[in-house]
N, C-alpha and C positions, 0 to 999 in steps of 0.2 A: 688199419696200417699205423705201425709205430715209427718213432723216429730214433736214429742211432748217430752216434759222434764217432767219427773215424779221426784218429789222432795219428799225425805221421811224424815219425822218428827216424833219426838218422839220413840215409840216402847218400847221395854222391858227394863225398868230401872234396872233391876236386871242381865241383859245380862253378865256383866264382874264378877259377883259374882257366876255364874253357874260352874258346873263342866266341866272339857273338853268335856265329853260325851254330856252333854246337848248343849254345844256351838255347837259342831259338828252337833248334830240334827238341831238346828237351821239354821245353814249354809246350809245344805243339802236341807232345804224347799227352801232356796233364789237359790242355784244352780239348782234345779228342776225347778221353775218358769222361771228364767231367761234361762235355758237350752231349755225349750218349746218355748220361744219367739225367741230364736236364731234358732231354727228348722223351725221355721215359717217365717224367714227372716226379722222379726220386731224389733230385738234387733240391736240396732246401738252402743252402748256402755254403761258402767255402772261403777261406782267408788264409794267406801266409802268415807267419809271425816273425816279428823282428828277433835278432838274436839275443839281445840283452833284455833285462827286466828286473824286477825287484821281488824279492820274497819276504814274506811276513811270518814270523814265528811265534807261537805260544802266547800265553798270557800277557806277556810285557809287550808283545807286538813288535818285537825287534824286526827292523828292517835292514835287509842286507842286498847287496846287488846281486844278481844272478839271472837266472839259474845258471849253475856251473855244474854241468855233468858231462860225461864224456860225449864226445860226436855222436856216437851211435844212440845216445839217449836223449839228446835234445829234440824237444818236439818244434818242428818246422812249421806246422800248420794243421789246419783241421778241415773237416768237410761234416755237414749234418746231411743225412740222407733218409729217405723213406723206404720202409722194408716190412714185410709181414712178419718175419721173424728174425732172431739174431743169427740165424743160420744163413739166411739170404743176406743180411747185411755183410756177413763175413765175406760172402761168395763175390758181392759187389766189390769188396775191400781188395780182394785179389787181382782186380785190372787196374790197381793202382801202379803208376810209373814207378814209384819209389823203391817197389820191391824188384826192380830191374838190378838193384845194387846190394851187395851182401849185407850191408849194414842197415839198410831200410827195414823199417817194420810199420805196420799198421794196427792200433789198438782199436777194438770195436766195443763199443759202450753203448747200452740202451740208455735213453735220456728218461727219465722219470718224469711222467707229468703230473703235476699236483693239482 
């Protein structure tokens, strides 16, 4: 079984403007999805990411605030899962609640084990 990184981009642009009840309902969808993966032994870990950060560029190692991307491109979090193939990991990603929003996407990447 291999490990795969699922990167969550975009999602609900109005999430932080929702009522506490609406936010809780959204979080419950995430908890159910990830809980199901955990029960199957496929969830390795997952964390949301803060909105800001730093980016280091090139040989001069210039540091700038960021990332500054369009909202639909911002990486909001990640999940590491186990799957036999990238096709299986892609199928797992289709259950992600971020895909309920037109701007939501999940990038699936195999983790190269050294």
